[in-house]
N, CA, C, O and the ligand as a Tripos MOL2 file, in Angstrom:
@<TRIPOS>MOLECULE
protein
  273   271    69     0     0
PROTEIN
NO_CHARGES

@<TRIPOS>ATOM
      1 N        -155.3440  270.8200   69.2680 N.3       1 MET1
      2 CA       -154.5760  271.7120   68.3910 C.3       1 MET1
      3 C        -154.4980  273.1170   68.9800 C.2       1 MET1
      4 O        -155.5280  273.7470   69.2180 O.2       1 MET1
      5 N        -153.3080  273.6010   69.2120 N.am      2 GLY2
      6 CA       -153.1680  274.9340   69.7760 C.3       2 GLY2
      7 C        -152.7280  275.9580   68.7520 C.2       2 GLY2
      8 O        -152.3450  277.0750   69.1020 O.2       2 GLY2
      9 N        -152.7840  275.5770   67.4790 N.am      3 THR3
     10 CA       -152.2630  276.4290   66.4110 C.3       3 THR3
     11 C        -152.9450  277.7940   66.3410 C.2       3 THR3
     12 O        -152.3180  278.7940   65.9910 O.2       3 THR3
     13 N        -154.2330  277.8230   66.6780 N.am      4 PHE4
     14 CA       -155.0070  279.0500   66.4580 C.3       4 PHE4
     15 C        -155.1460  279.8930   67.7170 C.2       4 PHE4
     16 O        -155.8090  280.9310   67.7130 O.2       4 PHE4
     17 N        -154.5160  279.4390   68.7880 N.am      5 ASP5
     18 CA       -154.7410  280.1130   70.0640 C.3       5 ASP5
     19 C        -154.3420  281.5810   70.0500 C.2       5 ASP5
     20 O        -154.9100  282.3880   70.7860 O.2       5 ASP5
     21 N        -153.3670  281.9330   69.2150 N.am      6 ASP6
     22 CA       -152.9110  283.3150   69.1670 C.3       6 ASP6
     23 C        -153.7460  284.1750   68.2190 C.2       6 ASP6
     24 O        -153.6130  285.3980   68.1930 O.2       6 ASP6
     25 N        -154.6110  283.5160   67.4420 N.am      7 GLN7
     26 CA       -155.4490  284.2590   66.5030 C.3       7 GLN7
     27 C        -156.4470  285.1340   67.2560 C.2       7 GLN7
     28 O        -157.0110  284.7280   68.2720 O.2       7 GLN7
     29 N        -156.6490  286.3310   66.7390 N.am      8 LYS8
     30 CA       -157.6370  287.2050   67.3670 C.3       8 LYS8
     31 C        -158.9130  287.2360   66.5440 C.2       8 LYS8
     32 O        -158.8750  287.1890   65.3150 O.2       8 LYS8
     33 N        -160.0470  287.3150   67.2370 N.am      9 MET9
     34 CA       -161.2960  287.5550   66.5380 C.3       9 MET9
     35 C        -162.0280  288.6990   67.2270 C.2       9 MET9
     36 O        -161.9310  288.8760   68.4410 O.2       9 MET9
     37 N        -162.7650  289.4740   66.4290 N.am     10 ASP10
     38 CA       -163.5420  290.5790   66.9760 C.3      10 ASP10
     39 C        -164.8840  290.0610   67.4550 C.2      10 ASP10
     40 O        -165.6850  289.5580   66.6670 O.2      10 ASP10
     41 N        -165.1220  290.1850   68.7430 N.am     11 VAL11
     42 CA       -166.4140  289.7760   69.2790 C.3      11 VAL11
     43 C        -167.2780  291.0220   69.4610 C.2      11 VAL11
     44 O        -166.9500  291.8920   70.2670 O.2      11 VAL11
     45 N        -168.3810  291.1100   68.7140 N.am     12 PRO12
     46 CA       -169.2240  292.2890   68.8570 C.3      12 PRO12
     47 C        -170.1190  292.1830   70.0950 C.2      12 PRO12
     48 O        -170.6560  291.1140   70.3850 O.2      12 PRO12
     49 N        -170.2770  293.2750   70.8120 N.am     13 CYS13
     50 CA       -171.1740  293.3270   71.9650 C.3      13 CYS13
     51 C        -172.6100  293.1050   71.4940 C.2      13 CYS13
     52 O        -173.0510  293.6570   70.4860 O.2      13 CYS13
     53 N        -173.3270  292.2730   72.2640 N.am     14 GLN14
     54 CA       -174.7060  291.9610   71.8710 C.3      14 GLN14
     55 C        -175.6110  293.1800   71.9570 C.2      14 GLN14
     56 O        -176.6330  293.2530   71.2750 O.2      14 GLN14
     57 N        -175.2320  294.1340   72.7950 N.am     15 LYS15
     58 CA       -176.1010  295.2880   73.0040 C.3      15 LYS15
     59 C        -175.7510  296.4580   72.0980 C.2      15 LYS15
     60 O        -176.6170  296.9870   71.4010 O.2      15 LYS15
     61 N        -174.4770  296.8670   72.1040 N.am     16 CYS16
     62 CA       -174.1220  298.0940   71.3840 C.3      16 CYS16
     63 C        -173.2480  297.8410   70.1580 C.2      16 CYS16
     64 O        -172.9960  298.7620   69.3820 O.2      16 CYS16
     65 N        -172.7780  296.5960   69.9730 N.am     17 GLY17
     66 CA       -171.9890  296.2900   68.7910 C.3      17 GLY17
     67 C        -170.5240  296.6590   68.9120 C.2      17 GLY17
     68 O        -169.7510  296.4780   67.9700 O.2      17 GLY17
     69 N        -170.1420  297.1740   70.0670 N.am     18 HIS18
     70 CA       -168.7410  297.5010   70.3170 C.3      18 HIS18
     71 C        -167.8790  296.2510   70.1290 C.2      18 HIS18
     72 O        -168.1810  295.1980   70.6890 O.2      18 HIS18
     73 N        -166.8130  296.3670   69.3450 N.am     19 LYS19
     74 CA       -166.0040  295.1850   69.0450 C.3      19 LYS19
     75 C        -164.9390  294.9710   70.1070 C.2      19 LYS19
     76 O        -164.2260  295.8940   70.4990 O.2      19 LYS19
     77 N        -164.8530  293.7260   70.5600 N.am     20 MET20
     78 CA       -163.8670  293.3710   71.5840 C.3      20 MET20
     79 C        -162.9340  292.3100   71.0330 C.2      20 MET20
     80 O        -163.2650  291.1250   71.0420 O.2      20 MET20
     81 N        -161.7560  292.7290   70.5470 N.am     21 PRO21
     82 CA       -160.8160  291.7490   69.9890 C.3      21 PRO21
     83 C        -160.2700  290.8430   71.0930 C.2      21 PRO21
     84 O        -159.7470  291.3210   72.0990 O.2      21 PRO21
     85 N        -160.3980  289.5430   70.8950 N.am     22 GLN22
     86 CA       -159.9240  288.5770   71.8830 C.3      22 GLN22
     87 C        -159.1830  287.4660   71.1620 C.2      22 GLN22
     88 O        -159.5230  287.1130   70.0330 O.2      22 GLN22
     89 N        -158.1680  286.9150   71.8180 N.am     23 THR23
     90 CA       -157.5060  285.7640   71.2220 C.3      23 THR23
     91 C        -158.3610  284.5230   71.4530 C.2      23 THR23
     92 O        -159.1490  284.4540   72.3970 O.2      23 THR23
     93 N        -158.1860  283.5570   70.5760 N.am     24 ILE24
     94 CA       -158.9280  282.3030   70.6830 C.3      24 ILE24
     95 C        -158.6750  281.6450   72.0330 C.2      24 ILE24
     96 O        -159.5860  281.1010   72.6580 O.2      24 ILE24
     97 N        -157.4070  281.7050   72.4750 N.am     25 ALA25
     98 CA       -157.0480  281.0920   73.7530 C.3      25 ALA25
     99 C        -157.8740  281.6850   74.8930 C.2      25 ALA25
    100 O        -158.3510  280.9630   75.7690 O.2      25 ALA25
    101 N        -158.0370  283.0110   74.8700 N.am     26 THR26
    102 CA       -158.8200  283.6800   75.9100 C.3      26 THR26
    103 C        -160.2740  283.2440   75.8560 C.2      26 THR26
    104 O        -160.8970  282.9940   76.8880 O.2      26 THR26
    105 N        -160.8080  283.1560   74.6490 N.am     27 LEU27
    106 CA       -162.2190  282.8000   74.4930 C.3      27 LEU27
    107 C        -162.4930  281.3600   74.9160 C.2      27 LEU27
    108 O        -163.5650  281.0460   75.4330 O.2      27 LEU27
    109 N        -161.5140  280.4960   74.6900 N.am     28 LYS28
    110 CA       -161.6670  279.1050   75.1180 C.3      28 LYS28
    111 C        -161.7390  279.0370   76.6440 C.2      28 LYS28
    112 O        -162.5310  278.2910   77.2210 O.2      28 LYS28
    113 N        -160.8990  279.8300   77.2640 N.am     29 ARG29
    114 CA       -160.8510  279.8360   78.7280 C.3      29 ARG29
    115 C        -162.0630  280.5240   79.3180 C.2      29 ARG29
    116 O        -162.6570  280.0480   80.2870 O.2      29 ARG29
    117 N        -162.4240  281.6480   78.7250 N.am     30 ASN30
    118 CA       -163.4680  282.4840   79.3070 C.3      30 ASN30
    119 C        -164.3240  283.1040   78.2010 C.2      30 ASN30
    120 O        -164.0210  284.2000   77.7290 O.2      30 ASN30
    121 N        -165.3960  282.4110   77.7820 N.am     31 PRO31
    122 CA       -166.2240  282.8700   76.6590 C.3      31 PRO31
    123 C        -167.1780  283.9990   77.0340 C.2      31 PRO31
    124 O        -167.9250  284.4880   76.1860 O.2      31 PRO31
    125 N        -167.1570  284.4150   78.2930 N.am     32 LEU32
    126 CA       -168.0630  285.4870   78.7160 C.3      32 LEU32
    127 C        -167.2940  286.8040   78.7920 C.2      32 LEU32
    128 O        -166.3970  286.9630   79.6210 O.2      32 LEU32
    129 N        -167.6560  287.7510   77.9140 N.am     33 LEU33
    130 CA       -166.9500  289.0290   77.8560 C.3      33 LEU33
    131 C        -167.8360  290.1470   78.3760 C.2      33 LEU33
    132 O        -169.0500  290.1490   78.1680 O.2      33 LEU33
    133 N        -167.2090  291.0940   79.0530 N.am     34 THR34
    134 CA       -167.9500  292.2660   79.5030 C.3      34 THR34
    135 C        -167.5500  293.4530   78.6410 C.2      34 THR34
    136 O        -166.3710  293.7930   78.5380 O.2      34 THR34
    137 N        -168.5450  294.0780   78.0220 N.am     35 CYS35
    138 CA       -168.2980  295.2070   77.1350 C.3      35 CYS35
    139 C        -167.7330  296.3790   77.9300 C.2      35 CYS35
    140 O        -168.2720  296.7520   78.9710 O.2      35 CYS35
    141 N        -166.6290  296.9590   77.4230 N.am     36 SER36
    142 CA       -166.0260  298.0910   78.1170 C.3      36 SER36
    143 C        -166.8100  299.3630   77.8270 C.2      36 SER36
    144 O        -166.5990  300.3940   78.4650 O.2      36 SER36
    145 N        -167.7060  299.2810   76.8700 N.am     37 HIS37
    146 CA       -168.4660  300.4330   76.4230 C.3      37 HIS37
    147 C        -169.7690  300.5860   77.2030 C.2      37 HIS37
    148 O        -170.0720  301.6670   77.7080 O.2      37 HIS37
    149 N        -170.5420  299.4960   77.3020 N.am     38 CYS38
    150 CA       -171.8610  299.5860   77.9370 C.3      38 CYS38
    151 C        -171.9970  298.6490   79.1380 C.2      38 CYS38
    152 O        -173.0040  298.7010   79.8430 O.2      38 CYS38
    153 N        -170.9930  297.7900   79.3830 N.am     39 GLY39
    154 CA       -171.0380  296.9370   80.5610 C.3      39 GLY39
    155 C        -171.8490  295.6690   80.4010 C.2      39 GLY39
    156 O        -171.9150  294.8540   81.3210 O.2      39 GLY39
    157 N        -172.4750  295.4910   79.2310 N.am     40 LYS40
    158 CA       -173.2750  294.2870   78.9770 C.3      40 LYS40
    159 C        -172.3620  293.0850   78.7640 C.2      40 LYS40
    160 O        -171.3090  293.2040   78.1370 O.2      40 LYS40
    161 N        -172.7650  291.9280   79.2860 N.am     41 GLN41
    162 CA       -171.9730  290.7190   79.1040 C.3      41 GLN41
    163 C        -172.4090  289.9850   77.8470 C.2      41 GLN41
    164 O        -173.6000  289.8190   77.5830 O.2      41 GLN41
    165 N        -171.4330  289.5560   77.0890 N.am     42 THR42
    166 CA       -171.6930  288.8200   75.8560 C.3      42 THR42
    167 C        -171.0560  287.4460   75.9410 C.2      42 THR42
    168 O        -169.8620  287.3150   76.2100 O.2      42 THR42
    169 N        -171.8670  286.4260   75.7090 N.am     43 GLN43
    170 CA       -171.3710  285.0540   75.7290 C.3      43 GLN43
    171 C        -171.0040  284.6420   74.3110 C.2      43 GLN43
    172 O        -171.8390  284.7020   73.4080 O.2      43 GLN43
    173 N        -169.7550  284.2210   74.1120 N.am     44 VAL44
    174 CA       -169.3410  283.7420   72.7970 C.3      44 VAL44
    175 C        -169.7610  282.2860   72.6570 C.2      44 VAL44
    176 O        -169.3480  281.4310   73.4410 O.2      44 VAL44
    177 N        -170.5790  282.0180   71.6590 N.am     45 LYS45
    178 CA       -171.0750  280.6590   71.4820 C.3      45 LYS45
    179 C        -169.9980  279.7640   70.8710 C.2      45 LYS45
    180 O        -169.1830  280.2130   70.0640 O.2      45 LYS45
    181 N        -170.0090  278.5180   71.2620 N.am     46 ALA46
    182 CA       -169.0330  277.5540   70.7400 C.3      46 ALA46
    183 C        -169.1170  277.4860   69.2190 C.2      46 ALA46
    184 O        -168.1040  277.3230   68.5400 O.2      46 ALA46
    185 N        -170.3440  277.6120   68.6860 N.am     47 ASP47
    186 CA       -170.5440  277.5780   67.2270 C.3      47 ASP47
    187 C        -169.8080  278.7180   66.5440 C.2      47 ASP47
    188 O        -169.1530  278.5300   65.5180 O.2      47 ASP47
    189 N        -169.9270  279.9160   67.1370 N.am     48 ASP48
    190 CA       -169.2630  281.0870   66.5680 C.3      48 ASP48
    191 C        -167.7510  280.9140   66.5840 C.2      48 ASP48
    192 O        -167.0510  281.2570   65.6310 O.2      48 ASP48
    193 N        -167.2740  280.3750   67.6940 N.am     49 LEU49
    194 CA       -165.8380  280.1480   67.8420 C.3      49 LEU49
    195 C        -165.3570  279.1580   66.7920 C.2      49 LEU49
    196 O        -164.3090  279.3430   66.1720 O.2      49 LEU49
    197 N        -166.1410  278.1070   66.6060 N.am     50 LYS50
    198 CA       -165.7850  277.0730   65.6400 C.3      50 LYS50
    199 C        -165.7870  277.6280   64.2190 C.2      50 LYS50
    200 O        -164.9070  277.3160   63.4180 O.2      50 LYS50
    201 N        -166.7900  278.4600   63.9180 N.am     51 ARG51
    202 CA       -166.8720  279.0540   62.5830 C.3      51 ARG51
    203 C        -165.6380  279.9160   62.3190 C.2      51 ARG51
    204 O        -165.0770  279.8970   61.2240 O.2      51 ARG51
    205 N        -165.2280  280.6650   63.3300 N.am     52 GLU52
    206 CA       -164.0650  281.5230   63.1900 C.3      52 GLU52
    207 C        -162.8030  280.6900   62.9500 C.2      52 GLU52
    208 O        -161.9460  281.0440   62.1390 O.2      52 GLU52
    209 N        -162.7140  279.5640   63.6860 N.am     53 LEU53
    210 CA       -161.5510  278.6910   63.5310 C.3      53 LEU53
    211 C        -161.5260  278.0710   62.1370 C.2      53 LEU53
    212 O        -160.4640  277.9350   61.5300 O.2      53 LEU53
    213 N        -162.7070  277.6940   61.6290 N.am     54 ASP54
    214 CA       -162.7840  277.1360   60.2770 C.3      54 ASP54
    215 C        -162.2810  278.1350   59.2510 C.2      54 ASP54
    216 O        -161.5960  277.7760   58.2930 O.2      54 ASP54
    217 N        -162.6380  279.4110   59.4700 N.am     55 LYS55
    218 CA       -162.2360  280.4710   58.5600 C.3      55 LYS55
    219 C        -160.7120  280.5870   58.5400 C.2      55 LYS55
    220 O        -160.1020  280.6810   57.4750 O.2      55 LYS55
    221 N        -160.1100  280.5800   59.7170 N.am     56 VAL56
    222 CA       -158.6580  280.6640   59.8380 C.3      56 VAL56
    223 C        -158.0120  279.4560   59.1690 C.2      56 VAL56
    224 O        -157.0110  279.5700   58.4610 O.2      56 VAL56
    225 N        -158.6160  278.2990   59.4160 N.am     57 ASP57
    226 CA       -158.1280  277.0530   58.8460 C.3      57 ASP57
    227 C        -158.0780  277.1290   57.3240 C.2      57 ASP57
    228 O        -157.0860  276.7460   56.7050 O.2      57 ASP57
    229 N        -159.1590  277.6280   56.7320 N.am     58 ARG58
    230 CA       -159.2270  277.7440   55.2740 C.3      58 ARG58
    231 C        -158.2060  278.7450   54.7570 C.2      58 ARG58
    232 O        -157.5770  278.5200   53.7230 O.2      58 ARG58
    233 N        -158.0420  279.8430   55.4720 N.am     59 ALA59
    234 CA       -157.0810  280.8690   55.0610 C.3      59 ALA59
    235 C        -155.6640  280.2940   55.0510 C.2      59 ALA59
    236 O        -154.8720  280.5790   54.1520 O.2      59 ALA59
    237 N        -155.3590  279.4860   56.0550 N.am     60 LEU60
    238 CA       -154.0400  278.8630   56.1200 C.3      60 LEU60
    239 C        -153.8490  277.8840   54.9670 C.2      60 LEU60
    240 O        -152.7690  277.8050   54.3820 O.2      60 LEU60
    241 N        -154.8980  277.1440   54.6480 N.am     61 ASP61
    242 CA       -154.8450  276.2100   53.5200 C.3      61 ASP61
    243 C        -154.5320  276.9470   52.2240 C.2      61 ASP61
    244 O        -153.6950  276.5150   51.4310 O.2      61 ASP61
    245 N        -155.2190  278.0640   52.0260 N.am     62 ASP62
    246 CA       -154.9830  278.8900   50.8500 C.3      62 ASP62
    247 C        -153.5230  279.3070   50.7780 C.2      62 ASP62
    248 O        -152.8780  279.2150   49.7330 O.2      62 ASP62
    249 N        -153.0280  279.7610   51.8980 N.am     63 LEU63
    250 CA       -151.6550  280.2410   51.9920 C.3      63 LEU63
    251 C        -150.6690  279.1320   51.6370 C.2      63 LEU63
    252 O        -149.7190  279.3370   50.8810 O.2      63 LEU63
    253 N        -150.9190  277.9610   52.2000 N.am     64 LYS64
    254 CA       -150.0250  276.8260   51.9440 C.3      64 LYS64
    255 C        -150.0150  276.4640   50.4680 C.2      64 LYS64
    256 O        -148.9720  276.1730   49.8820 O.2      64 LYS64
    257 N        -151.2310  276.4930   49.8740 N.am     65 ARG65
    258 CA       -151.3280  276.1390   48.4640 C.3      65 ARG65
    259 C        -150.5400  277.1200   47.6160 C.2      65 ARG65
    260 O        -149.8940  276.7390   46.6400 O.2      65 ARG65
    261 N        -150.6030  278.4120   48.0080 N.am     66 ARG66
    262 CA       -149.9400  279.4470   47.2340 C.3      66 ARG66
    263 C        -148.4150  279.2880   47.2560 C.2      66 ARG66
    264 O        -147.7380  279.6120   46.2810 O.2      66 ARG66
    265 N        -147.8860  278.7900   48.3720 N.am     67 PHE67
    266 CA       -146.4330  278.7110   48.4990 C.3      67 PHE67
    267 C        -145.8630  277.3660   48.0930 C.2      67 PHE67
    268 O        -144.6580  277.1380   48.1920 O.2      67 PHE67
    269 N        -146.7130  276.4930   47.6440 N.am     68 ARG68
    270 CA       -146.2400  275.1670   47.2560 C.3      68 ARG68
    271 C        -145.4880  275.2210   45.9360 C.2      68 ARG68
    272 O        -145.0150  274.1930   45.4510 O.2      68 ARG68
    273 ZN       -171.6550  297.1330   74.5880 Zn       69 ZN69
@<TRIPOS>BOND
     1     1     2 1
     2     2     3 1
     3     3     4 2
     4     3     5 am
     5     5     6 1
     6     6     7 1
     7     7     8 2
     8     7     9 am
     9     9    10 1
    10    10    11 1
    11    11    12 2
    12    11    13 am
    13    13    14 1
    14    14    15 1
    15    15    16 2
    16    15    17 am
    17    17    18 1
    18    18    19 1
    19    19    20 2
    20    19    21 am
    21    21    22 1
    22    22    23 1
    23    23    24 2
    24    23    25 am
    25    25    26 1
    26    26    27 1
    27    27    28 2
    28    27    29 am
    29    29    30 1
    30    30    31 1
    31    31    32 2
    32    31    33 am
    33    33    34 1
    34    34    35 1
    35    35    36 2
    36    35    37 am
    37    37    38 1
    38    38    39 1
    39    39    40 2
    40    39    41 am
    41    41    42 1
    42    42    43 1
    43    43    44 2
    44    43    45 am
    45    45    46 1
    46    46    47 1
    47    47    48 2
    48    47    49 am
    49    49    50 1
    50    50    51 1
    51    51    52 2
    52    51    53 am
    53    53    54 1
    54    54    55 1
    55    55    56 2
    56    55    57 am
    57    57    58 1
    58    58    59 1
    59    59    60 2
    60    59    61 am
    61    61    62 1
    62    62    63 1
    63    63    64 2
    64    63    65 am
    65    65    66 1
    66    66    67 1
    67    67    68 2
    68    67    69 am
    69    69    70 1
    70    70    71 1
    71    71    72 2
    72    71    73 am
    73    73    74 1
    74    74    75 1
    75    75    76 2
    76    75    77 am
    77    77    78 1
    78    78    79 1
    79    79    80 2
    80    79    81 am
    81    81    82 1
    82    82    83 1
    83    83    84 2
    84    83    85 am
    85    85    86 1
    86    86    87 1
    87    87    88 2
    88    87    89 am
    89    89    90 1
    90    90    91 1
    91    91    92 2
    92    91    93 am
    93    93    94 1
    94    94    95 1
    95    95    96 2
    96    95    97 am
    97    97    98 1
    98    98    99 1
    99    99   100 2
   100    99   101 am
   101   101   102 1
   102   102   103 1
   103   103   104 2
   104   103   105 am
   105   105   106 1
   106   106   107 1
   107   107   108 2
   108   107   109 am
   109   109   110 1
   110   110   111 1
   111   111   112 2
   112   111   113 am
   113   113   114 1
   114   114   115 1
   115   115   116 2
   116   115   117 am
   117   117   118 1
   118   118   119 1
   119   119   120 2
   120   119   121 am
   121   121   122 1
   122   122   123 1
   123   123   124 2
   124   123   125 am
   125   125   126 1
   126   126   127 1
   127   127   128 2
   128   127   129 am
   129   129   130 1
   130   130   131 1
   131   131   132 2
   132   131   133 am
   133   133   134 1
   134   134   135 1
   135   135   136 2
   136   135   137 am
   137   137   138 1
   138   138   139 1
   139   139   140 2
   140   139   141 am
   141   141   142 1
   142   142   143 1
   143   143   144 2
   144   143   145 am
   145   145   146 1
   146   146   147 1
   147   147   148 2
   148   147   149 am
   149   149   150 1
   150   150   151 1
   151   151   152 2
   152   151   153 am
   153   153   154 1
   154   154   155 1
   155   155   156 2
   156   155   157 am
   157   157   158 1
   158   158   159 1
   159   159   160 2
   160   159   161 am
   161   161   162 1
   162   162   163 1
   163   163   164 2
   164   163   165 am
   165   165   166 1
   166   166   167 1
   167   167   168 2
   168   167   169 am
   169   169   170 1
   170   170   171 1
   171   171   172 2
   172   171   173 am
   173   173   174 1
   174   174   175 1
   175   175   176 2
   176   175   177 am
   177   177   178 1
   178   178   179 1
   179   179   180 2
   180   179   181 am
   181   181   182 1
   182   182   183 1
   183   183   184 2
   184   183   185 am
   185   185   186 1
   186   186   187 1
   187   187   188 2
   188   187   189 am
   189   189   190 1
   190   190   191 1
   191   191   192 2
   192   191   193 am
   193   193   194 1
   194   194   195 1
   195   195   196 2
   196   195   197 am
   197   197   198 1
   198   198   199 1
   199   199   200 2
   200   199   201 am
   201   201   202 1
   202   202   203 1
   203   203   204 2
   204   203   205 am
   205   205   206 1
   206   206   207 1
   207   207   208 2
   208   207   209 am
   209   209   210 1
   210   210   211 1
   211   211   212 2
   212   211   213 am
   213   213   214 1
   214   214   215 1
   215   215   216 2
   216   215   217 am
   217   217   218 1
   218   218   219 1
   219   219   220 2
   220   219   221 am
   221   221   222 1
   222   222   223 1
   223   223   224 2
   224   223   225 am
   225   225   226 1
   226   226   227 1
   227   227   228 2
   228   227   229 am
   229   229   230 1
   230   230   231 1
   231   231   232 2
   232   231   233 am
   233   233   234 1
   234   234   235 1
   235   235   236 2
   236   235   237 am
   237   237   238 1
   238   238   239 1
   239   239   240 2
   240   239   241 am
   241   241   242 1
   242   242   243 1
   243   243   244 2
   244   243   245 am
   245   245   246 1
   246   246   247 1
   247   247   248 2
   248   247   249 am
   249   249   250 1
   250   250   251 1
   251   251   252 2
   252   251   253 am
   253   253   254 1
   254   254   255 1
   255   255   256 2
   256   255   257 am
   257   257   258 1
   258   258   259 1
   259   259   260 2
   260   259   261 am
   261   261   262 1
   262   262   263 1
   263   263   264 2
   264   263   265 am
   265   265   266 1
   266   266   267 1
   267   267   268 2
   268   267   269 am
   269   269   270 1
   270   270   271 1
   271   271   272 2
@<TRIPOS>SUBSTRUCTURE
     1 MET1         2 RESIDUE 1 A MET
     2 GLY2         6 RESIDUE 1 A GLY
     3 THR3        10 RESIDUE 1 A THR
     4 PHE4        14 RESIDUE 1 A PHE
     5 ASP5        18 RESIDUE 1 A ASP
     6 ASP6        22 RESIDUE 1 A ASP
     7 GLN7        26 RESIDUE 1 A GLN
     8 LYS8        30 RESIDUE 1 A LYS
     9 MET9        34 RESIDUE 1 A MET
    10 ASP10       38 RESIDUE 1 A ASP
    11 VAL11       42 RESIDUE 1 A VAL
    12 PRO12       46 RESIDUE 1 A PRO
    13 CYS13       50 RESIDUE 1 A CYS
    14 GLN14       54 RESIDUE 1 A GLN
    15 LYS15       58 RESIDUE 1 A LYS
    16 CYS16       62 RESIDUE 1 A CYS
    17 GLY17       66 RESIDUE 1 A GLY
    18 HIS18       70 RESIDUE 1 A HIS
    19 LYS19       74 RESIDUE 1 A LYS
    20 MET20       78 RESIDUE 1 A MET
    21 PRO21       82 RESIDUE 1 A PRO
    22 GLN22       86 RESIDUE 1 A GLN
    23 THR23       90 RESIDUE 1 A THR
    24 ILE24       94 RESIDUE 1 A ILE
    25 ALA25       98 RESIDUE 1 A ALA
    26 THR26      102 RESIDUE 1 A THR
    27 LEU27      106 RESIDUE 1 A LEU
    28 LYS28      110 RESIDUE 1 A LYS
    29 ARG29      114 RESIDUE 1 A ARG
    30 ASN30      118 RESIDUE 1 A ASN
    31 PRO31      122 RESIDUE 1 A PRO
    32 LEU32      126 RESIDUE 1 A LEU
    33 LEU33      130 RESIDUE 1 A LEU
    34 THR34      134 RESIDUE 1 A THR
    35 CYS35      138 RESIDUE 1 A CYS
    36 SER36      142 RESIDUE 1 A SER
    37 HIS37      146 RESIDUE 1 A HIS
    38 CYS38      150 RESIDUE 1 A CYS
    39 GLY39      154 RESIDUE 1 A GLY
    40 LYS40      158 RESIDUE 1 A LYS
    41 GLN41      162 RESIDUE 1 A GLN
    42 THR42      166 RESIDUE 1 A THR
    43 GLN43      170 RESIDUE 1 A GLN
    44 VAL44      174 RESIDUE 1 A VAL
    45 LYS45      178 RESIDUE 1 A LYS
    46 ALA46      182 RESIDUE 1 A ALA
    47 ASP47      186 RESIDUE 1 A ASP
    48 ASP48      190 RESIDUE 1 A ASP
    49 LEU49      194 RESIDUE 1 A LEU
    50 LYS50      198 RESIDUE 1 A LYS
    51 ARG51      202 RESIDUE 1 A ARG
    52 GLU52      206 RESIDUE 1 A GLU
    53 LEU53      210 RESIDUE 1 A LEU
    54 ASP54      214 RESIDUE 1 A ASP
    55 LYS55      218 RESIDUE 1 A LYS
    56 VAL56      222 RESIDUE 1 A VAL
    57 ASP57      226 RESIDUE 1 A ASP
    58 ARG58      230 RESIDUE 1 A ARG
    59 ALA59      234 RESIDUE 1 A ALA
    60 LEU60      238 RESIDUE 1 A LEU
    61 ASP61      242 RESIDUE 1 A ASP
    62 ASP62      246 RESIDUE 1 A ASP
    63 LEU63      250 RESIDUE 1 A LEU
    64 LYS64      254 RESIDUE 1 A LYS
    65 ARG65      258 RESIDUE 1 A ARG
    66 ARG66      262 RESIDUE 1 A ARG
    67 PHE67      266 RESIDUE 1 A PHE
    68 ARG68      270 RESIDUE 1 A ARG
    69 ZN69       273 GROUP 0 **** ****
């Protein structure tokens, strides 16, 4: 399913908390982000990615129900 690839999620830096907005597609390809603030690398866990996708999924369900 490529439906969520354009969705963005904020990935917080593990060290300083600086938020790095990334699209799902980017995170699937390259889950290792380098903070532009402190240079620390943050690995996005598959679990976190999945949780974010579930959230989007539920939001879309809500939306669909509302317009039915
Ligand atoms: Zn940082």
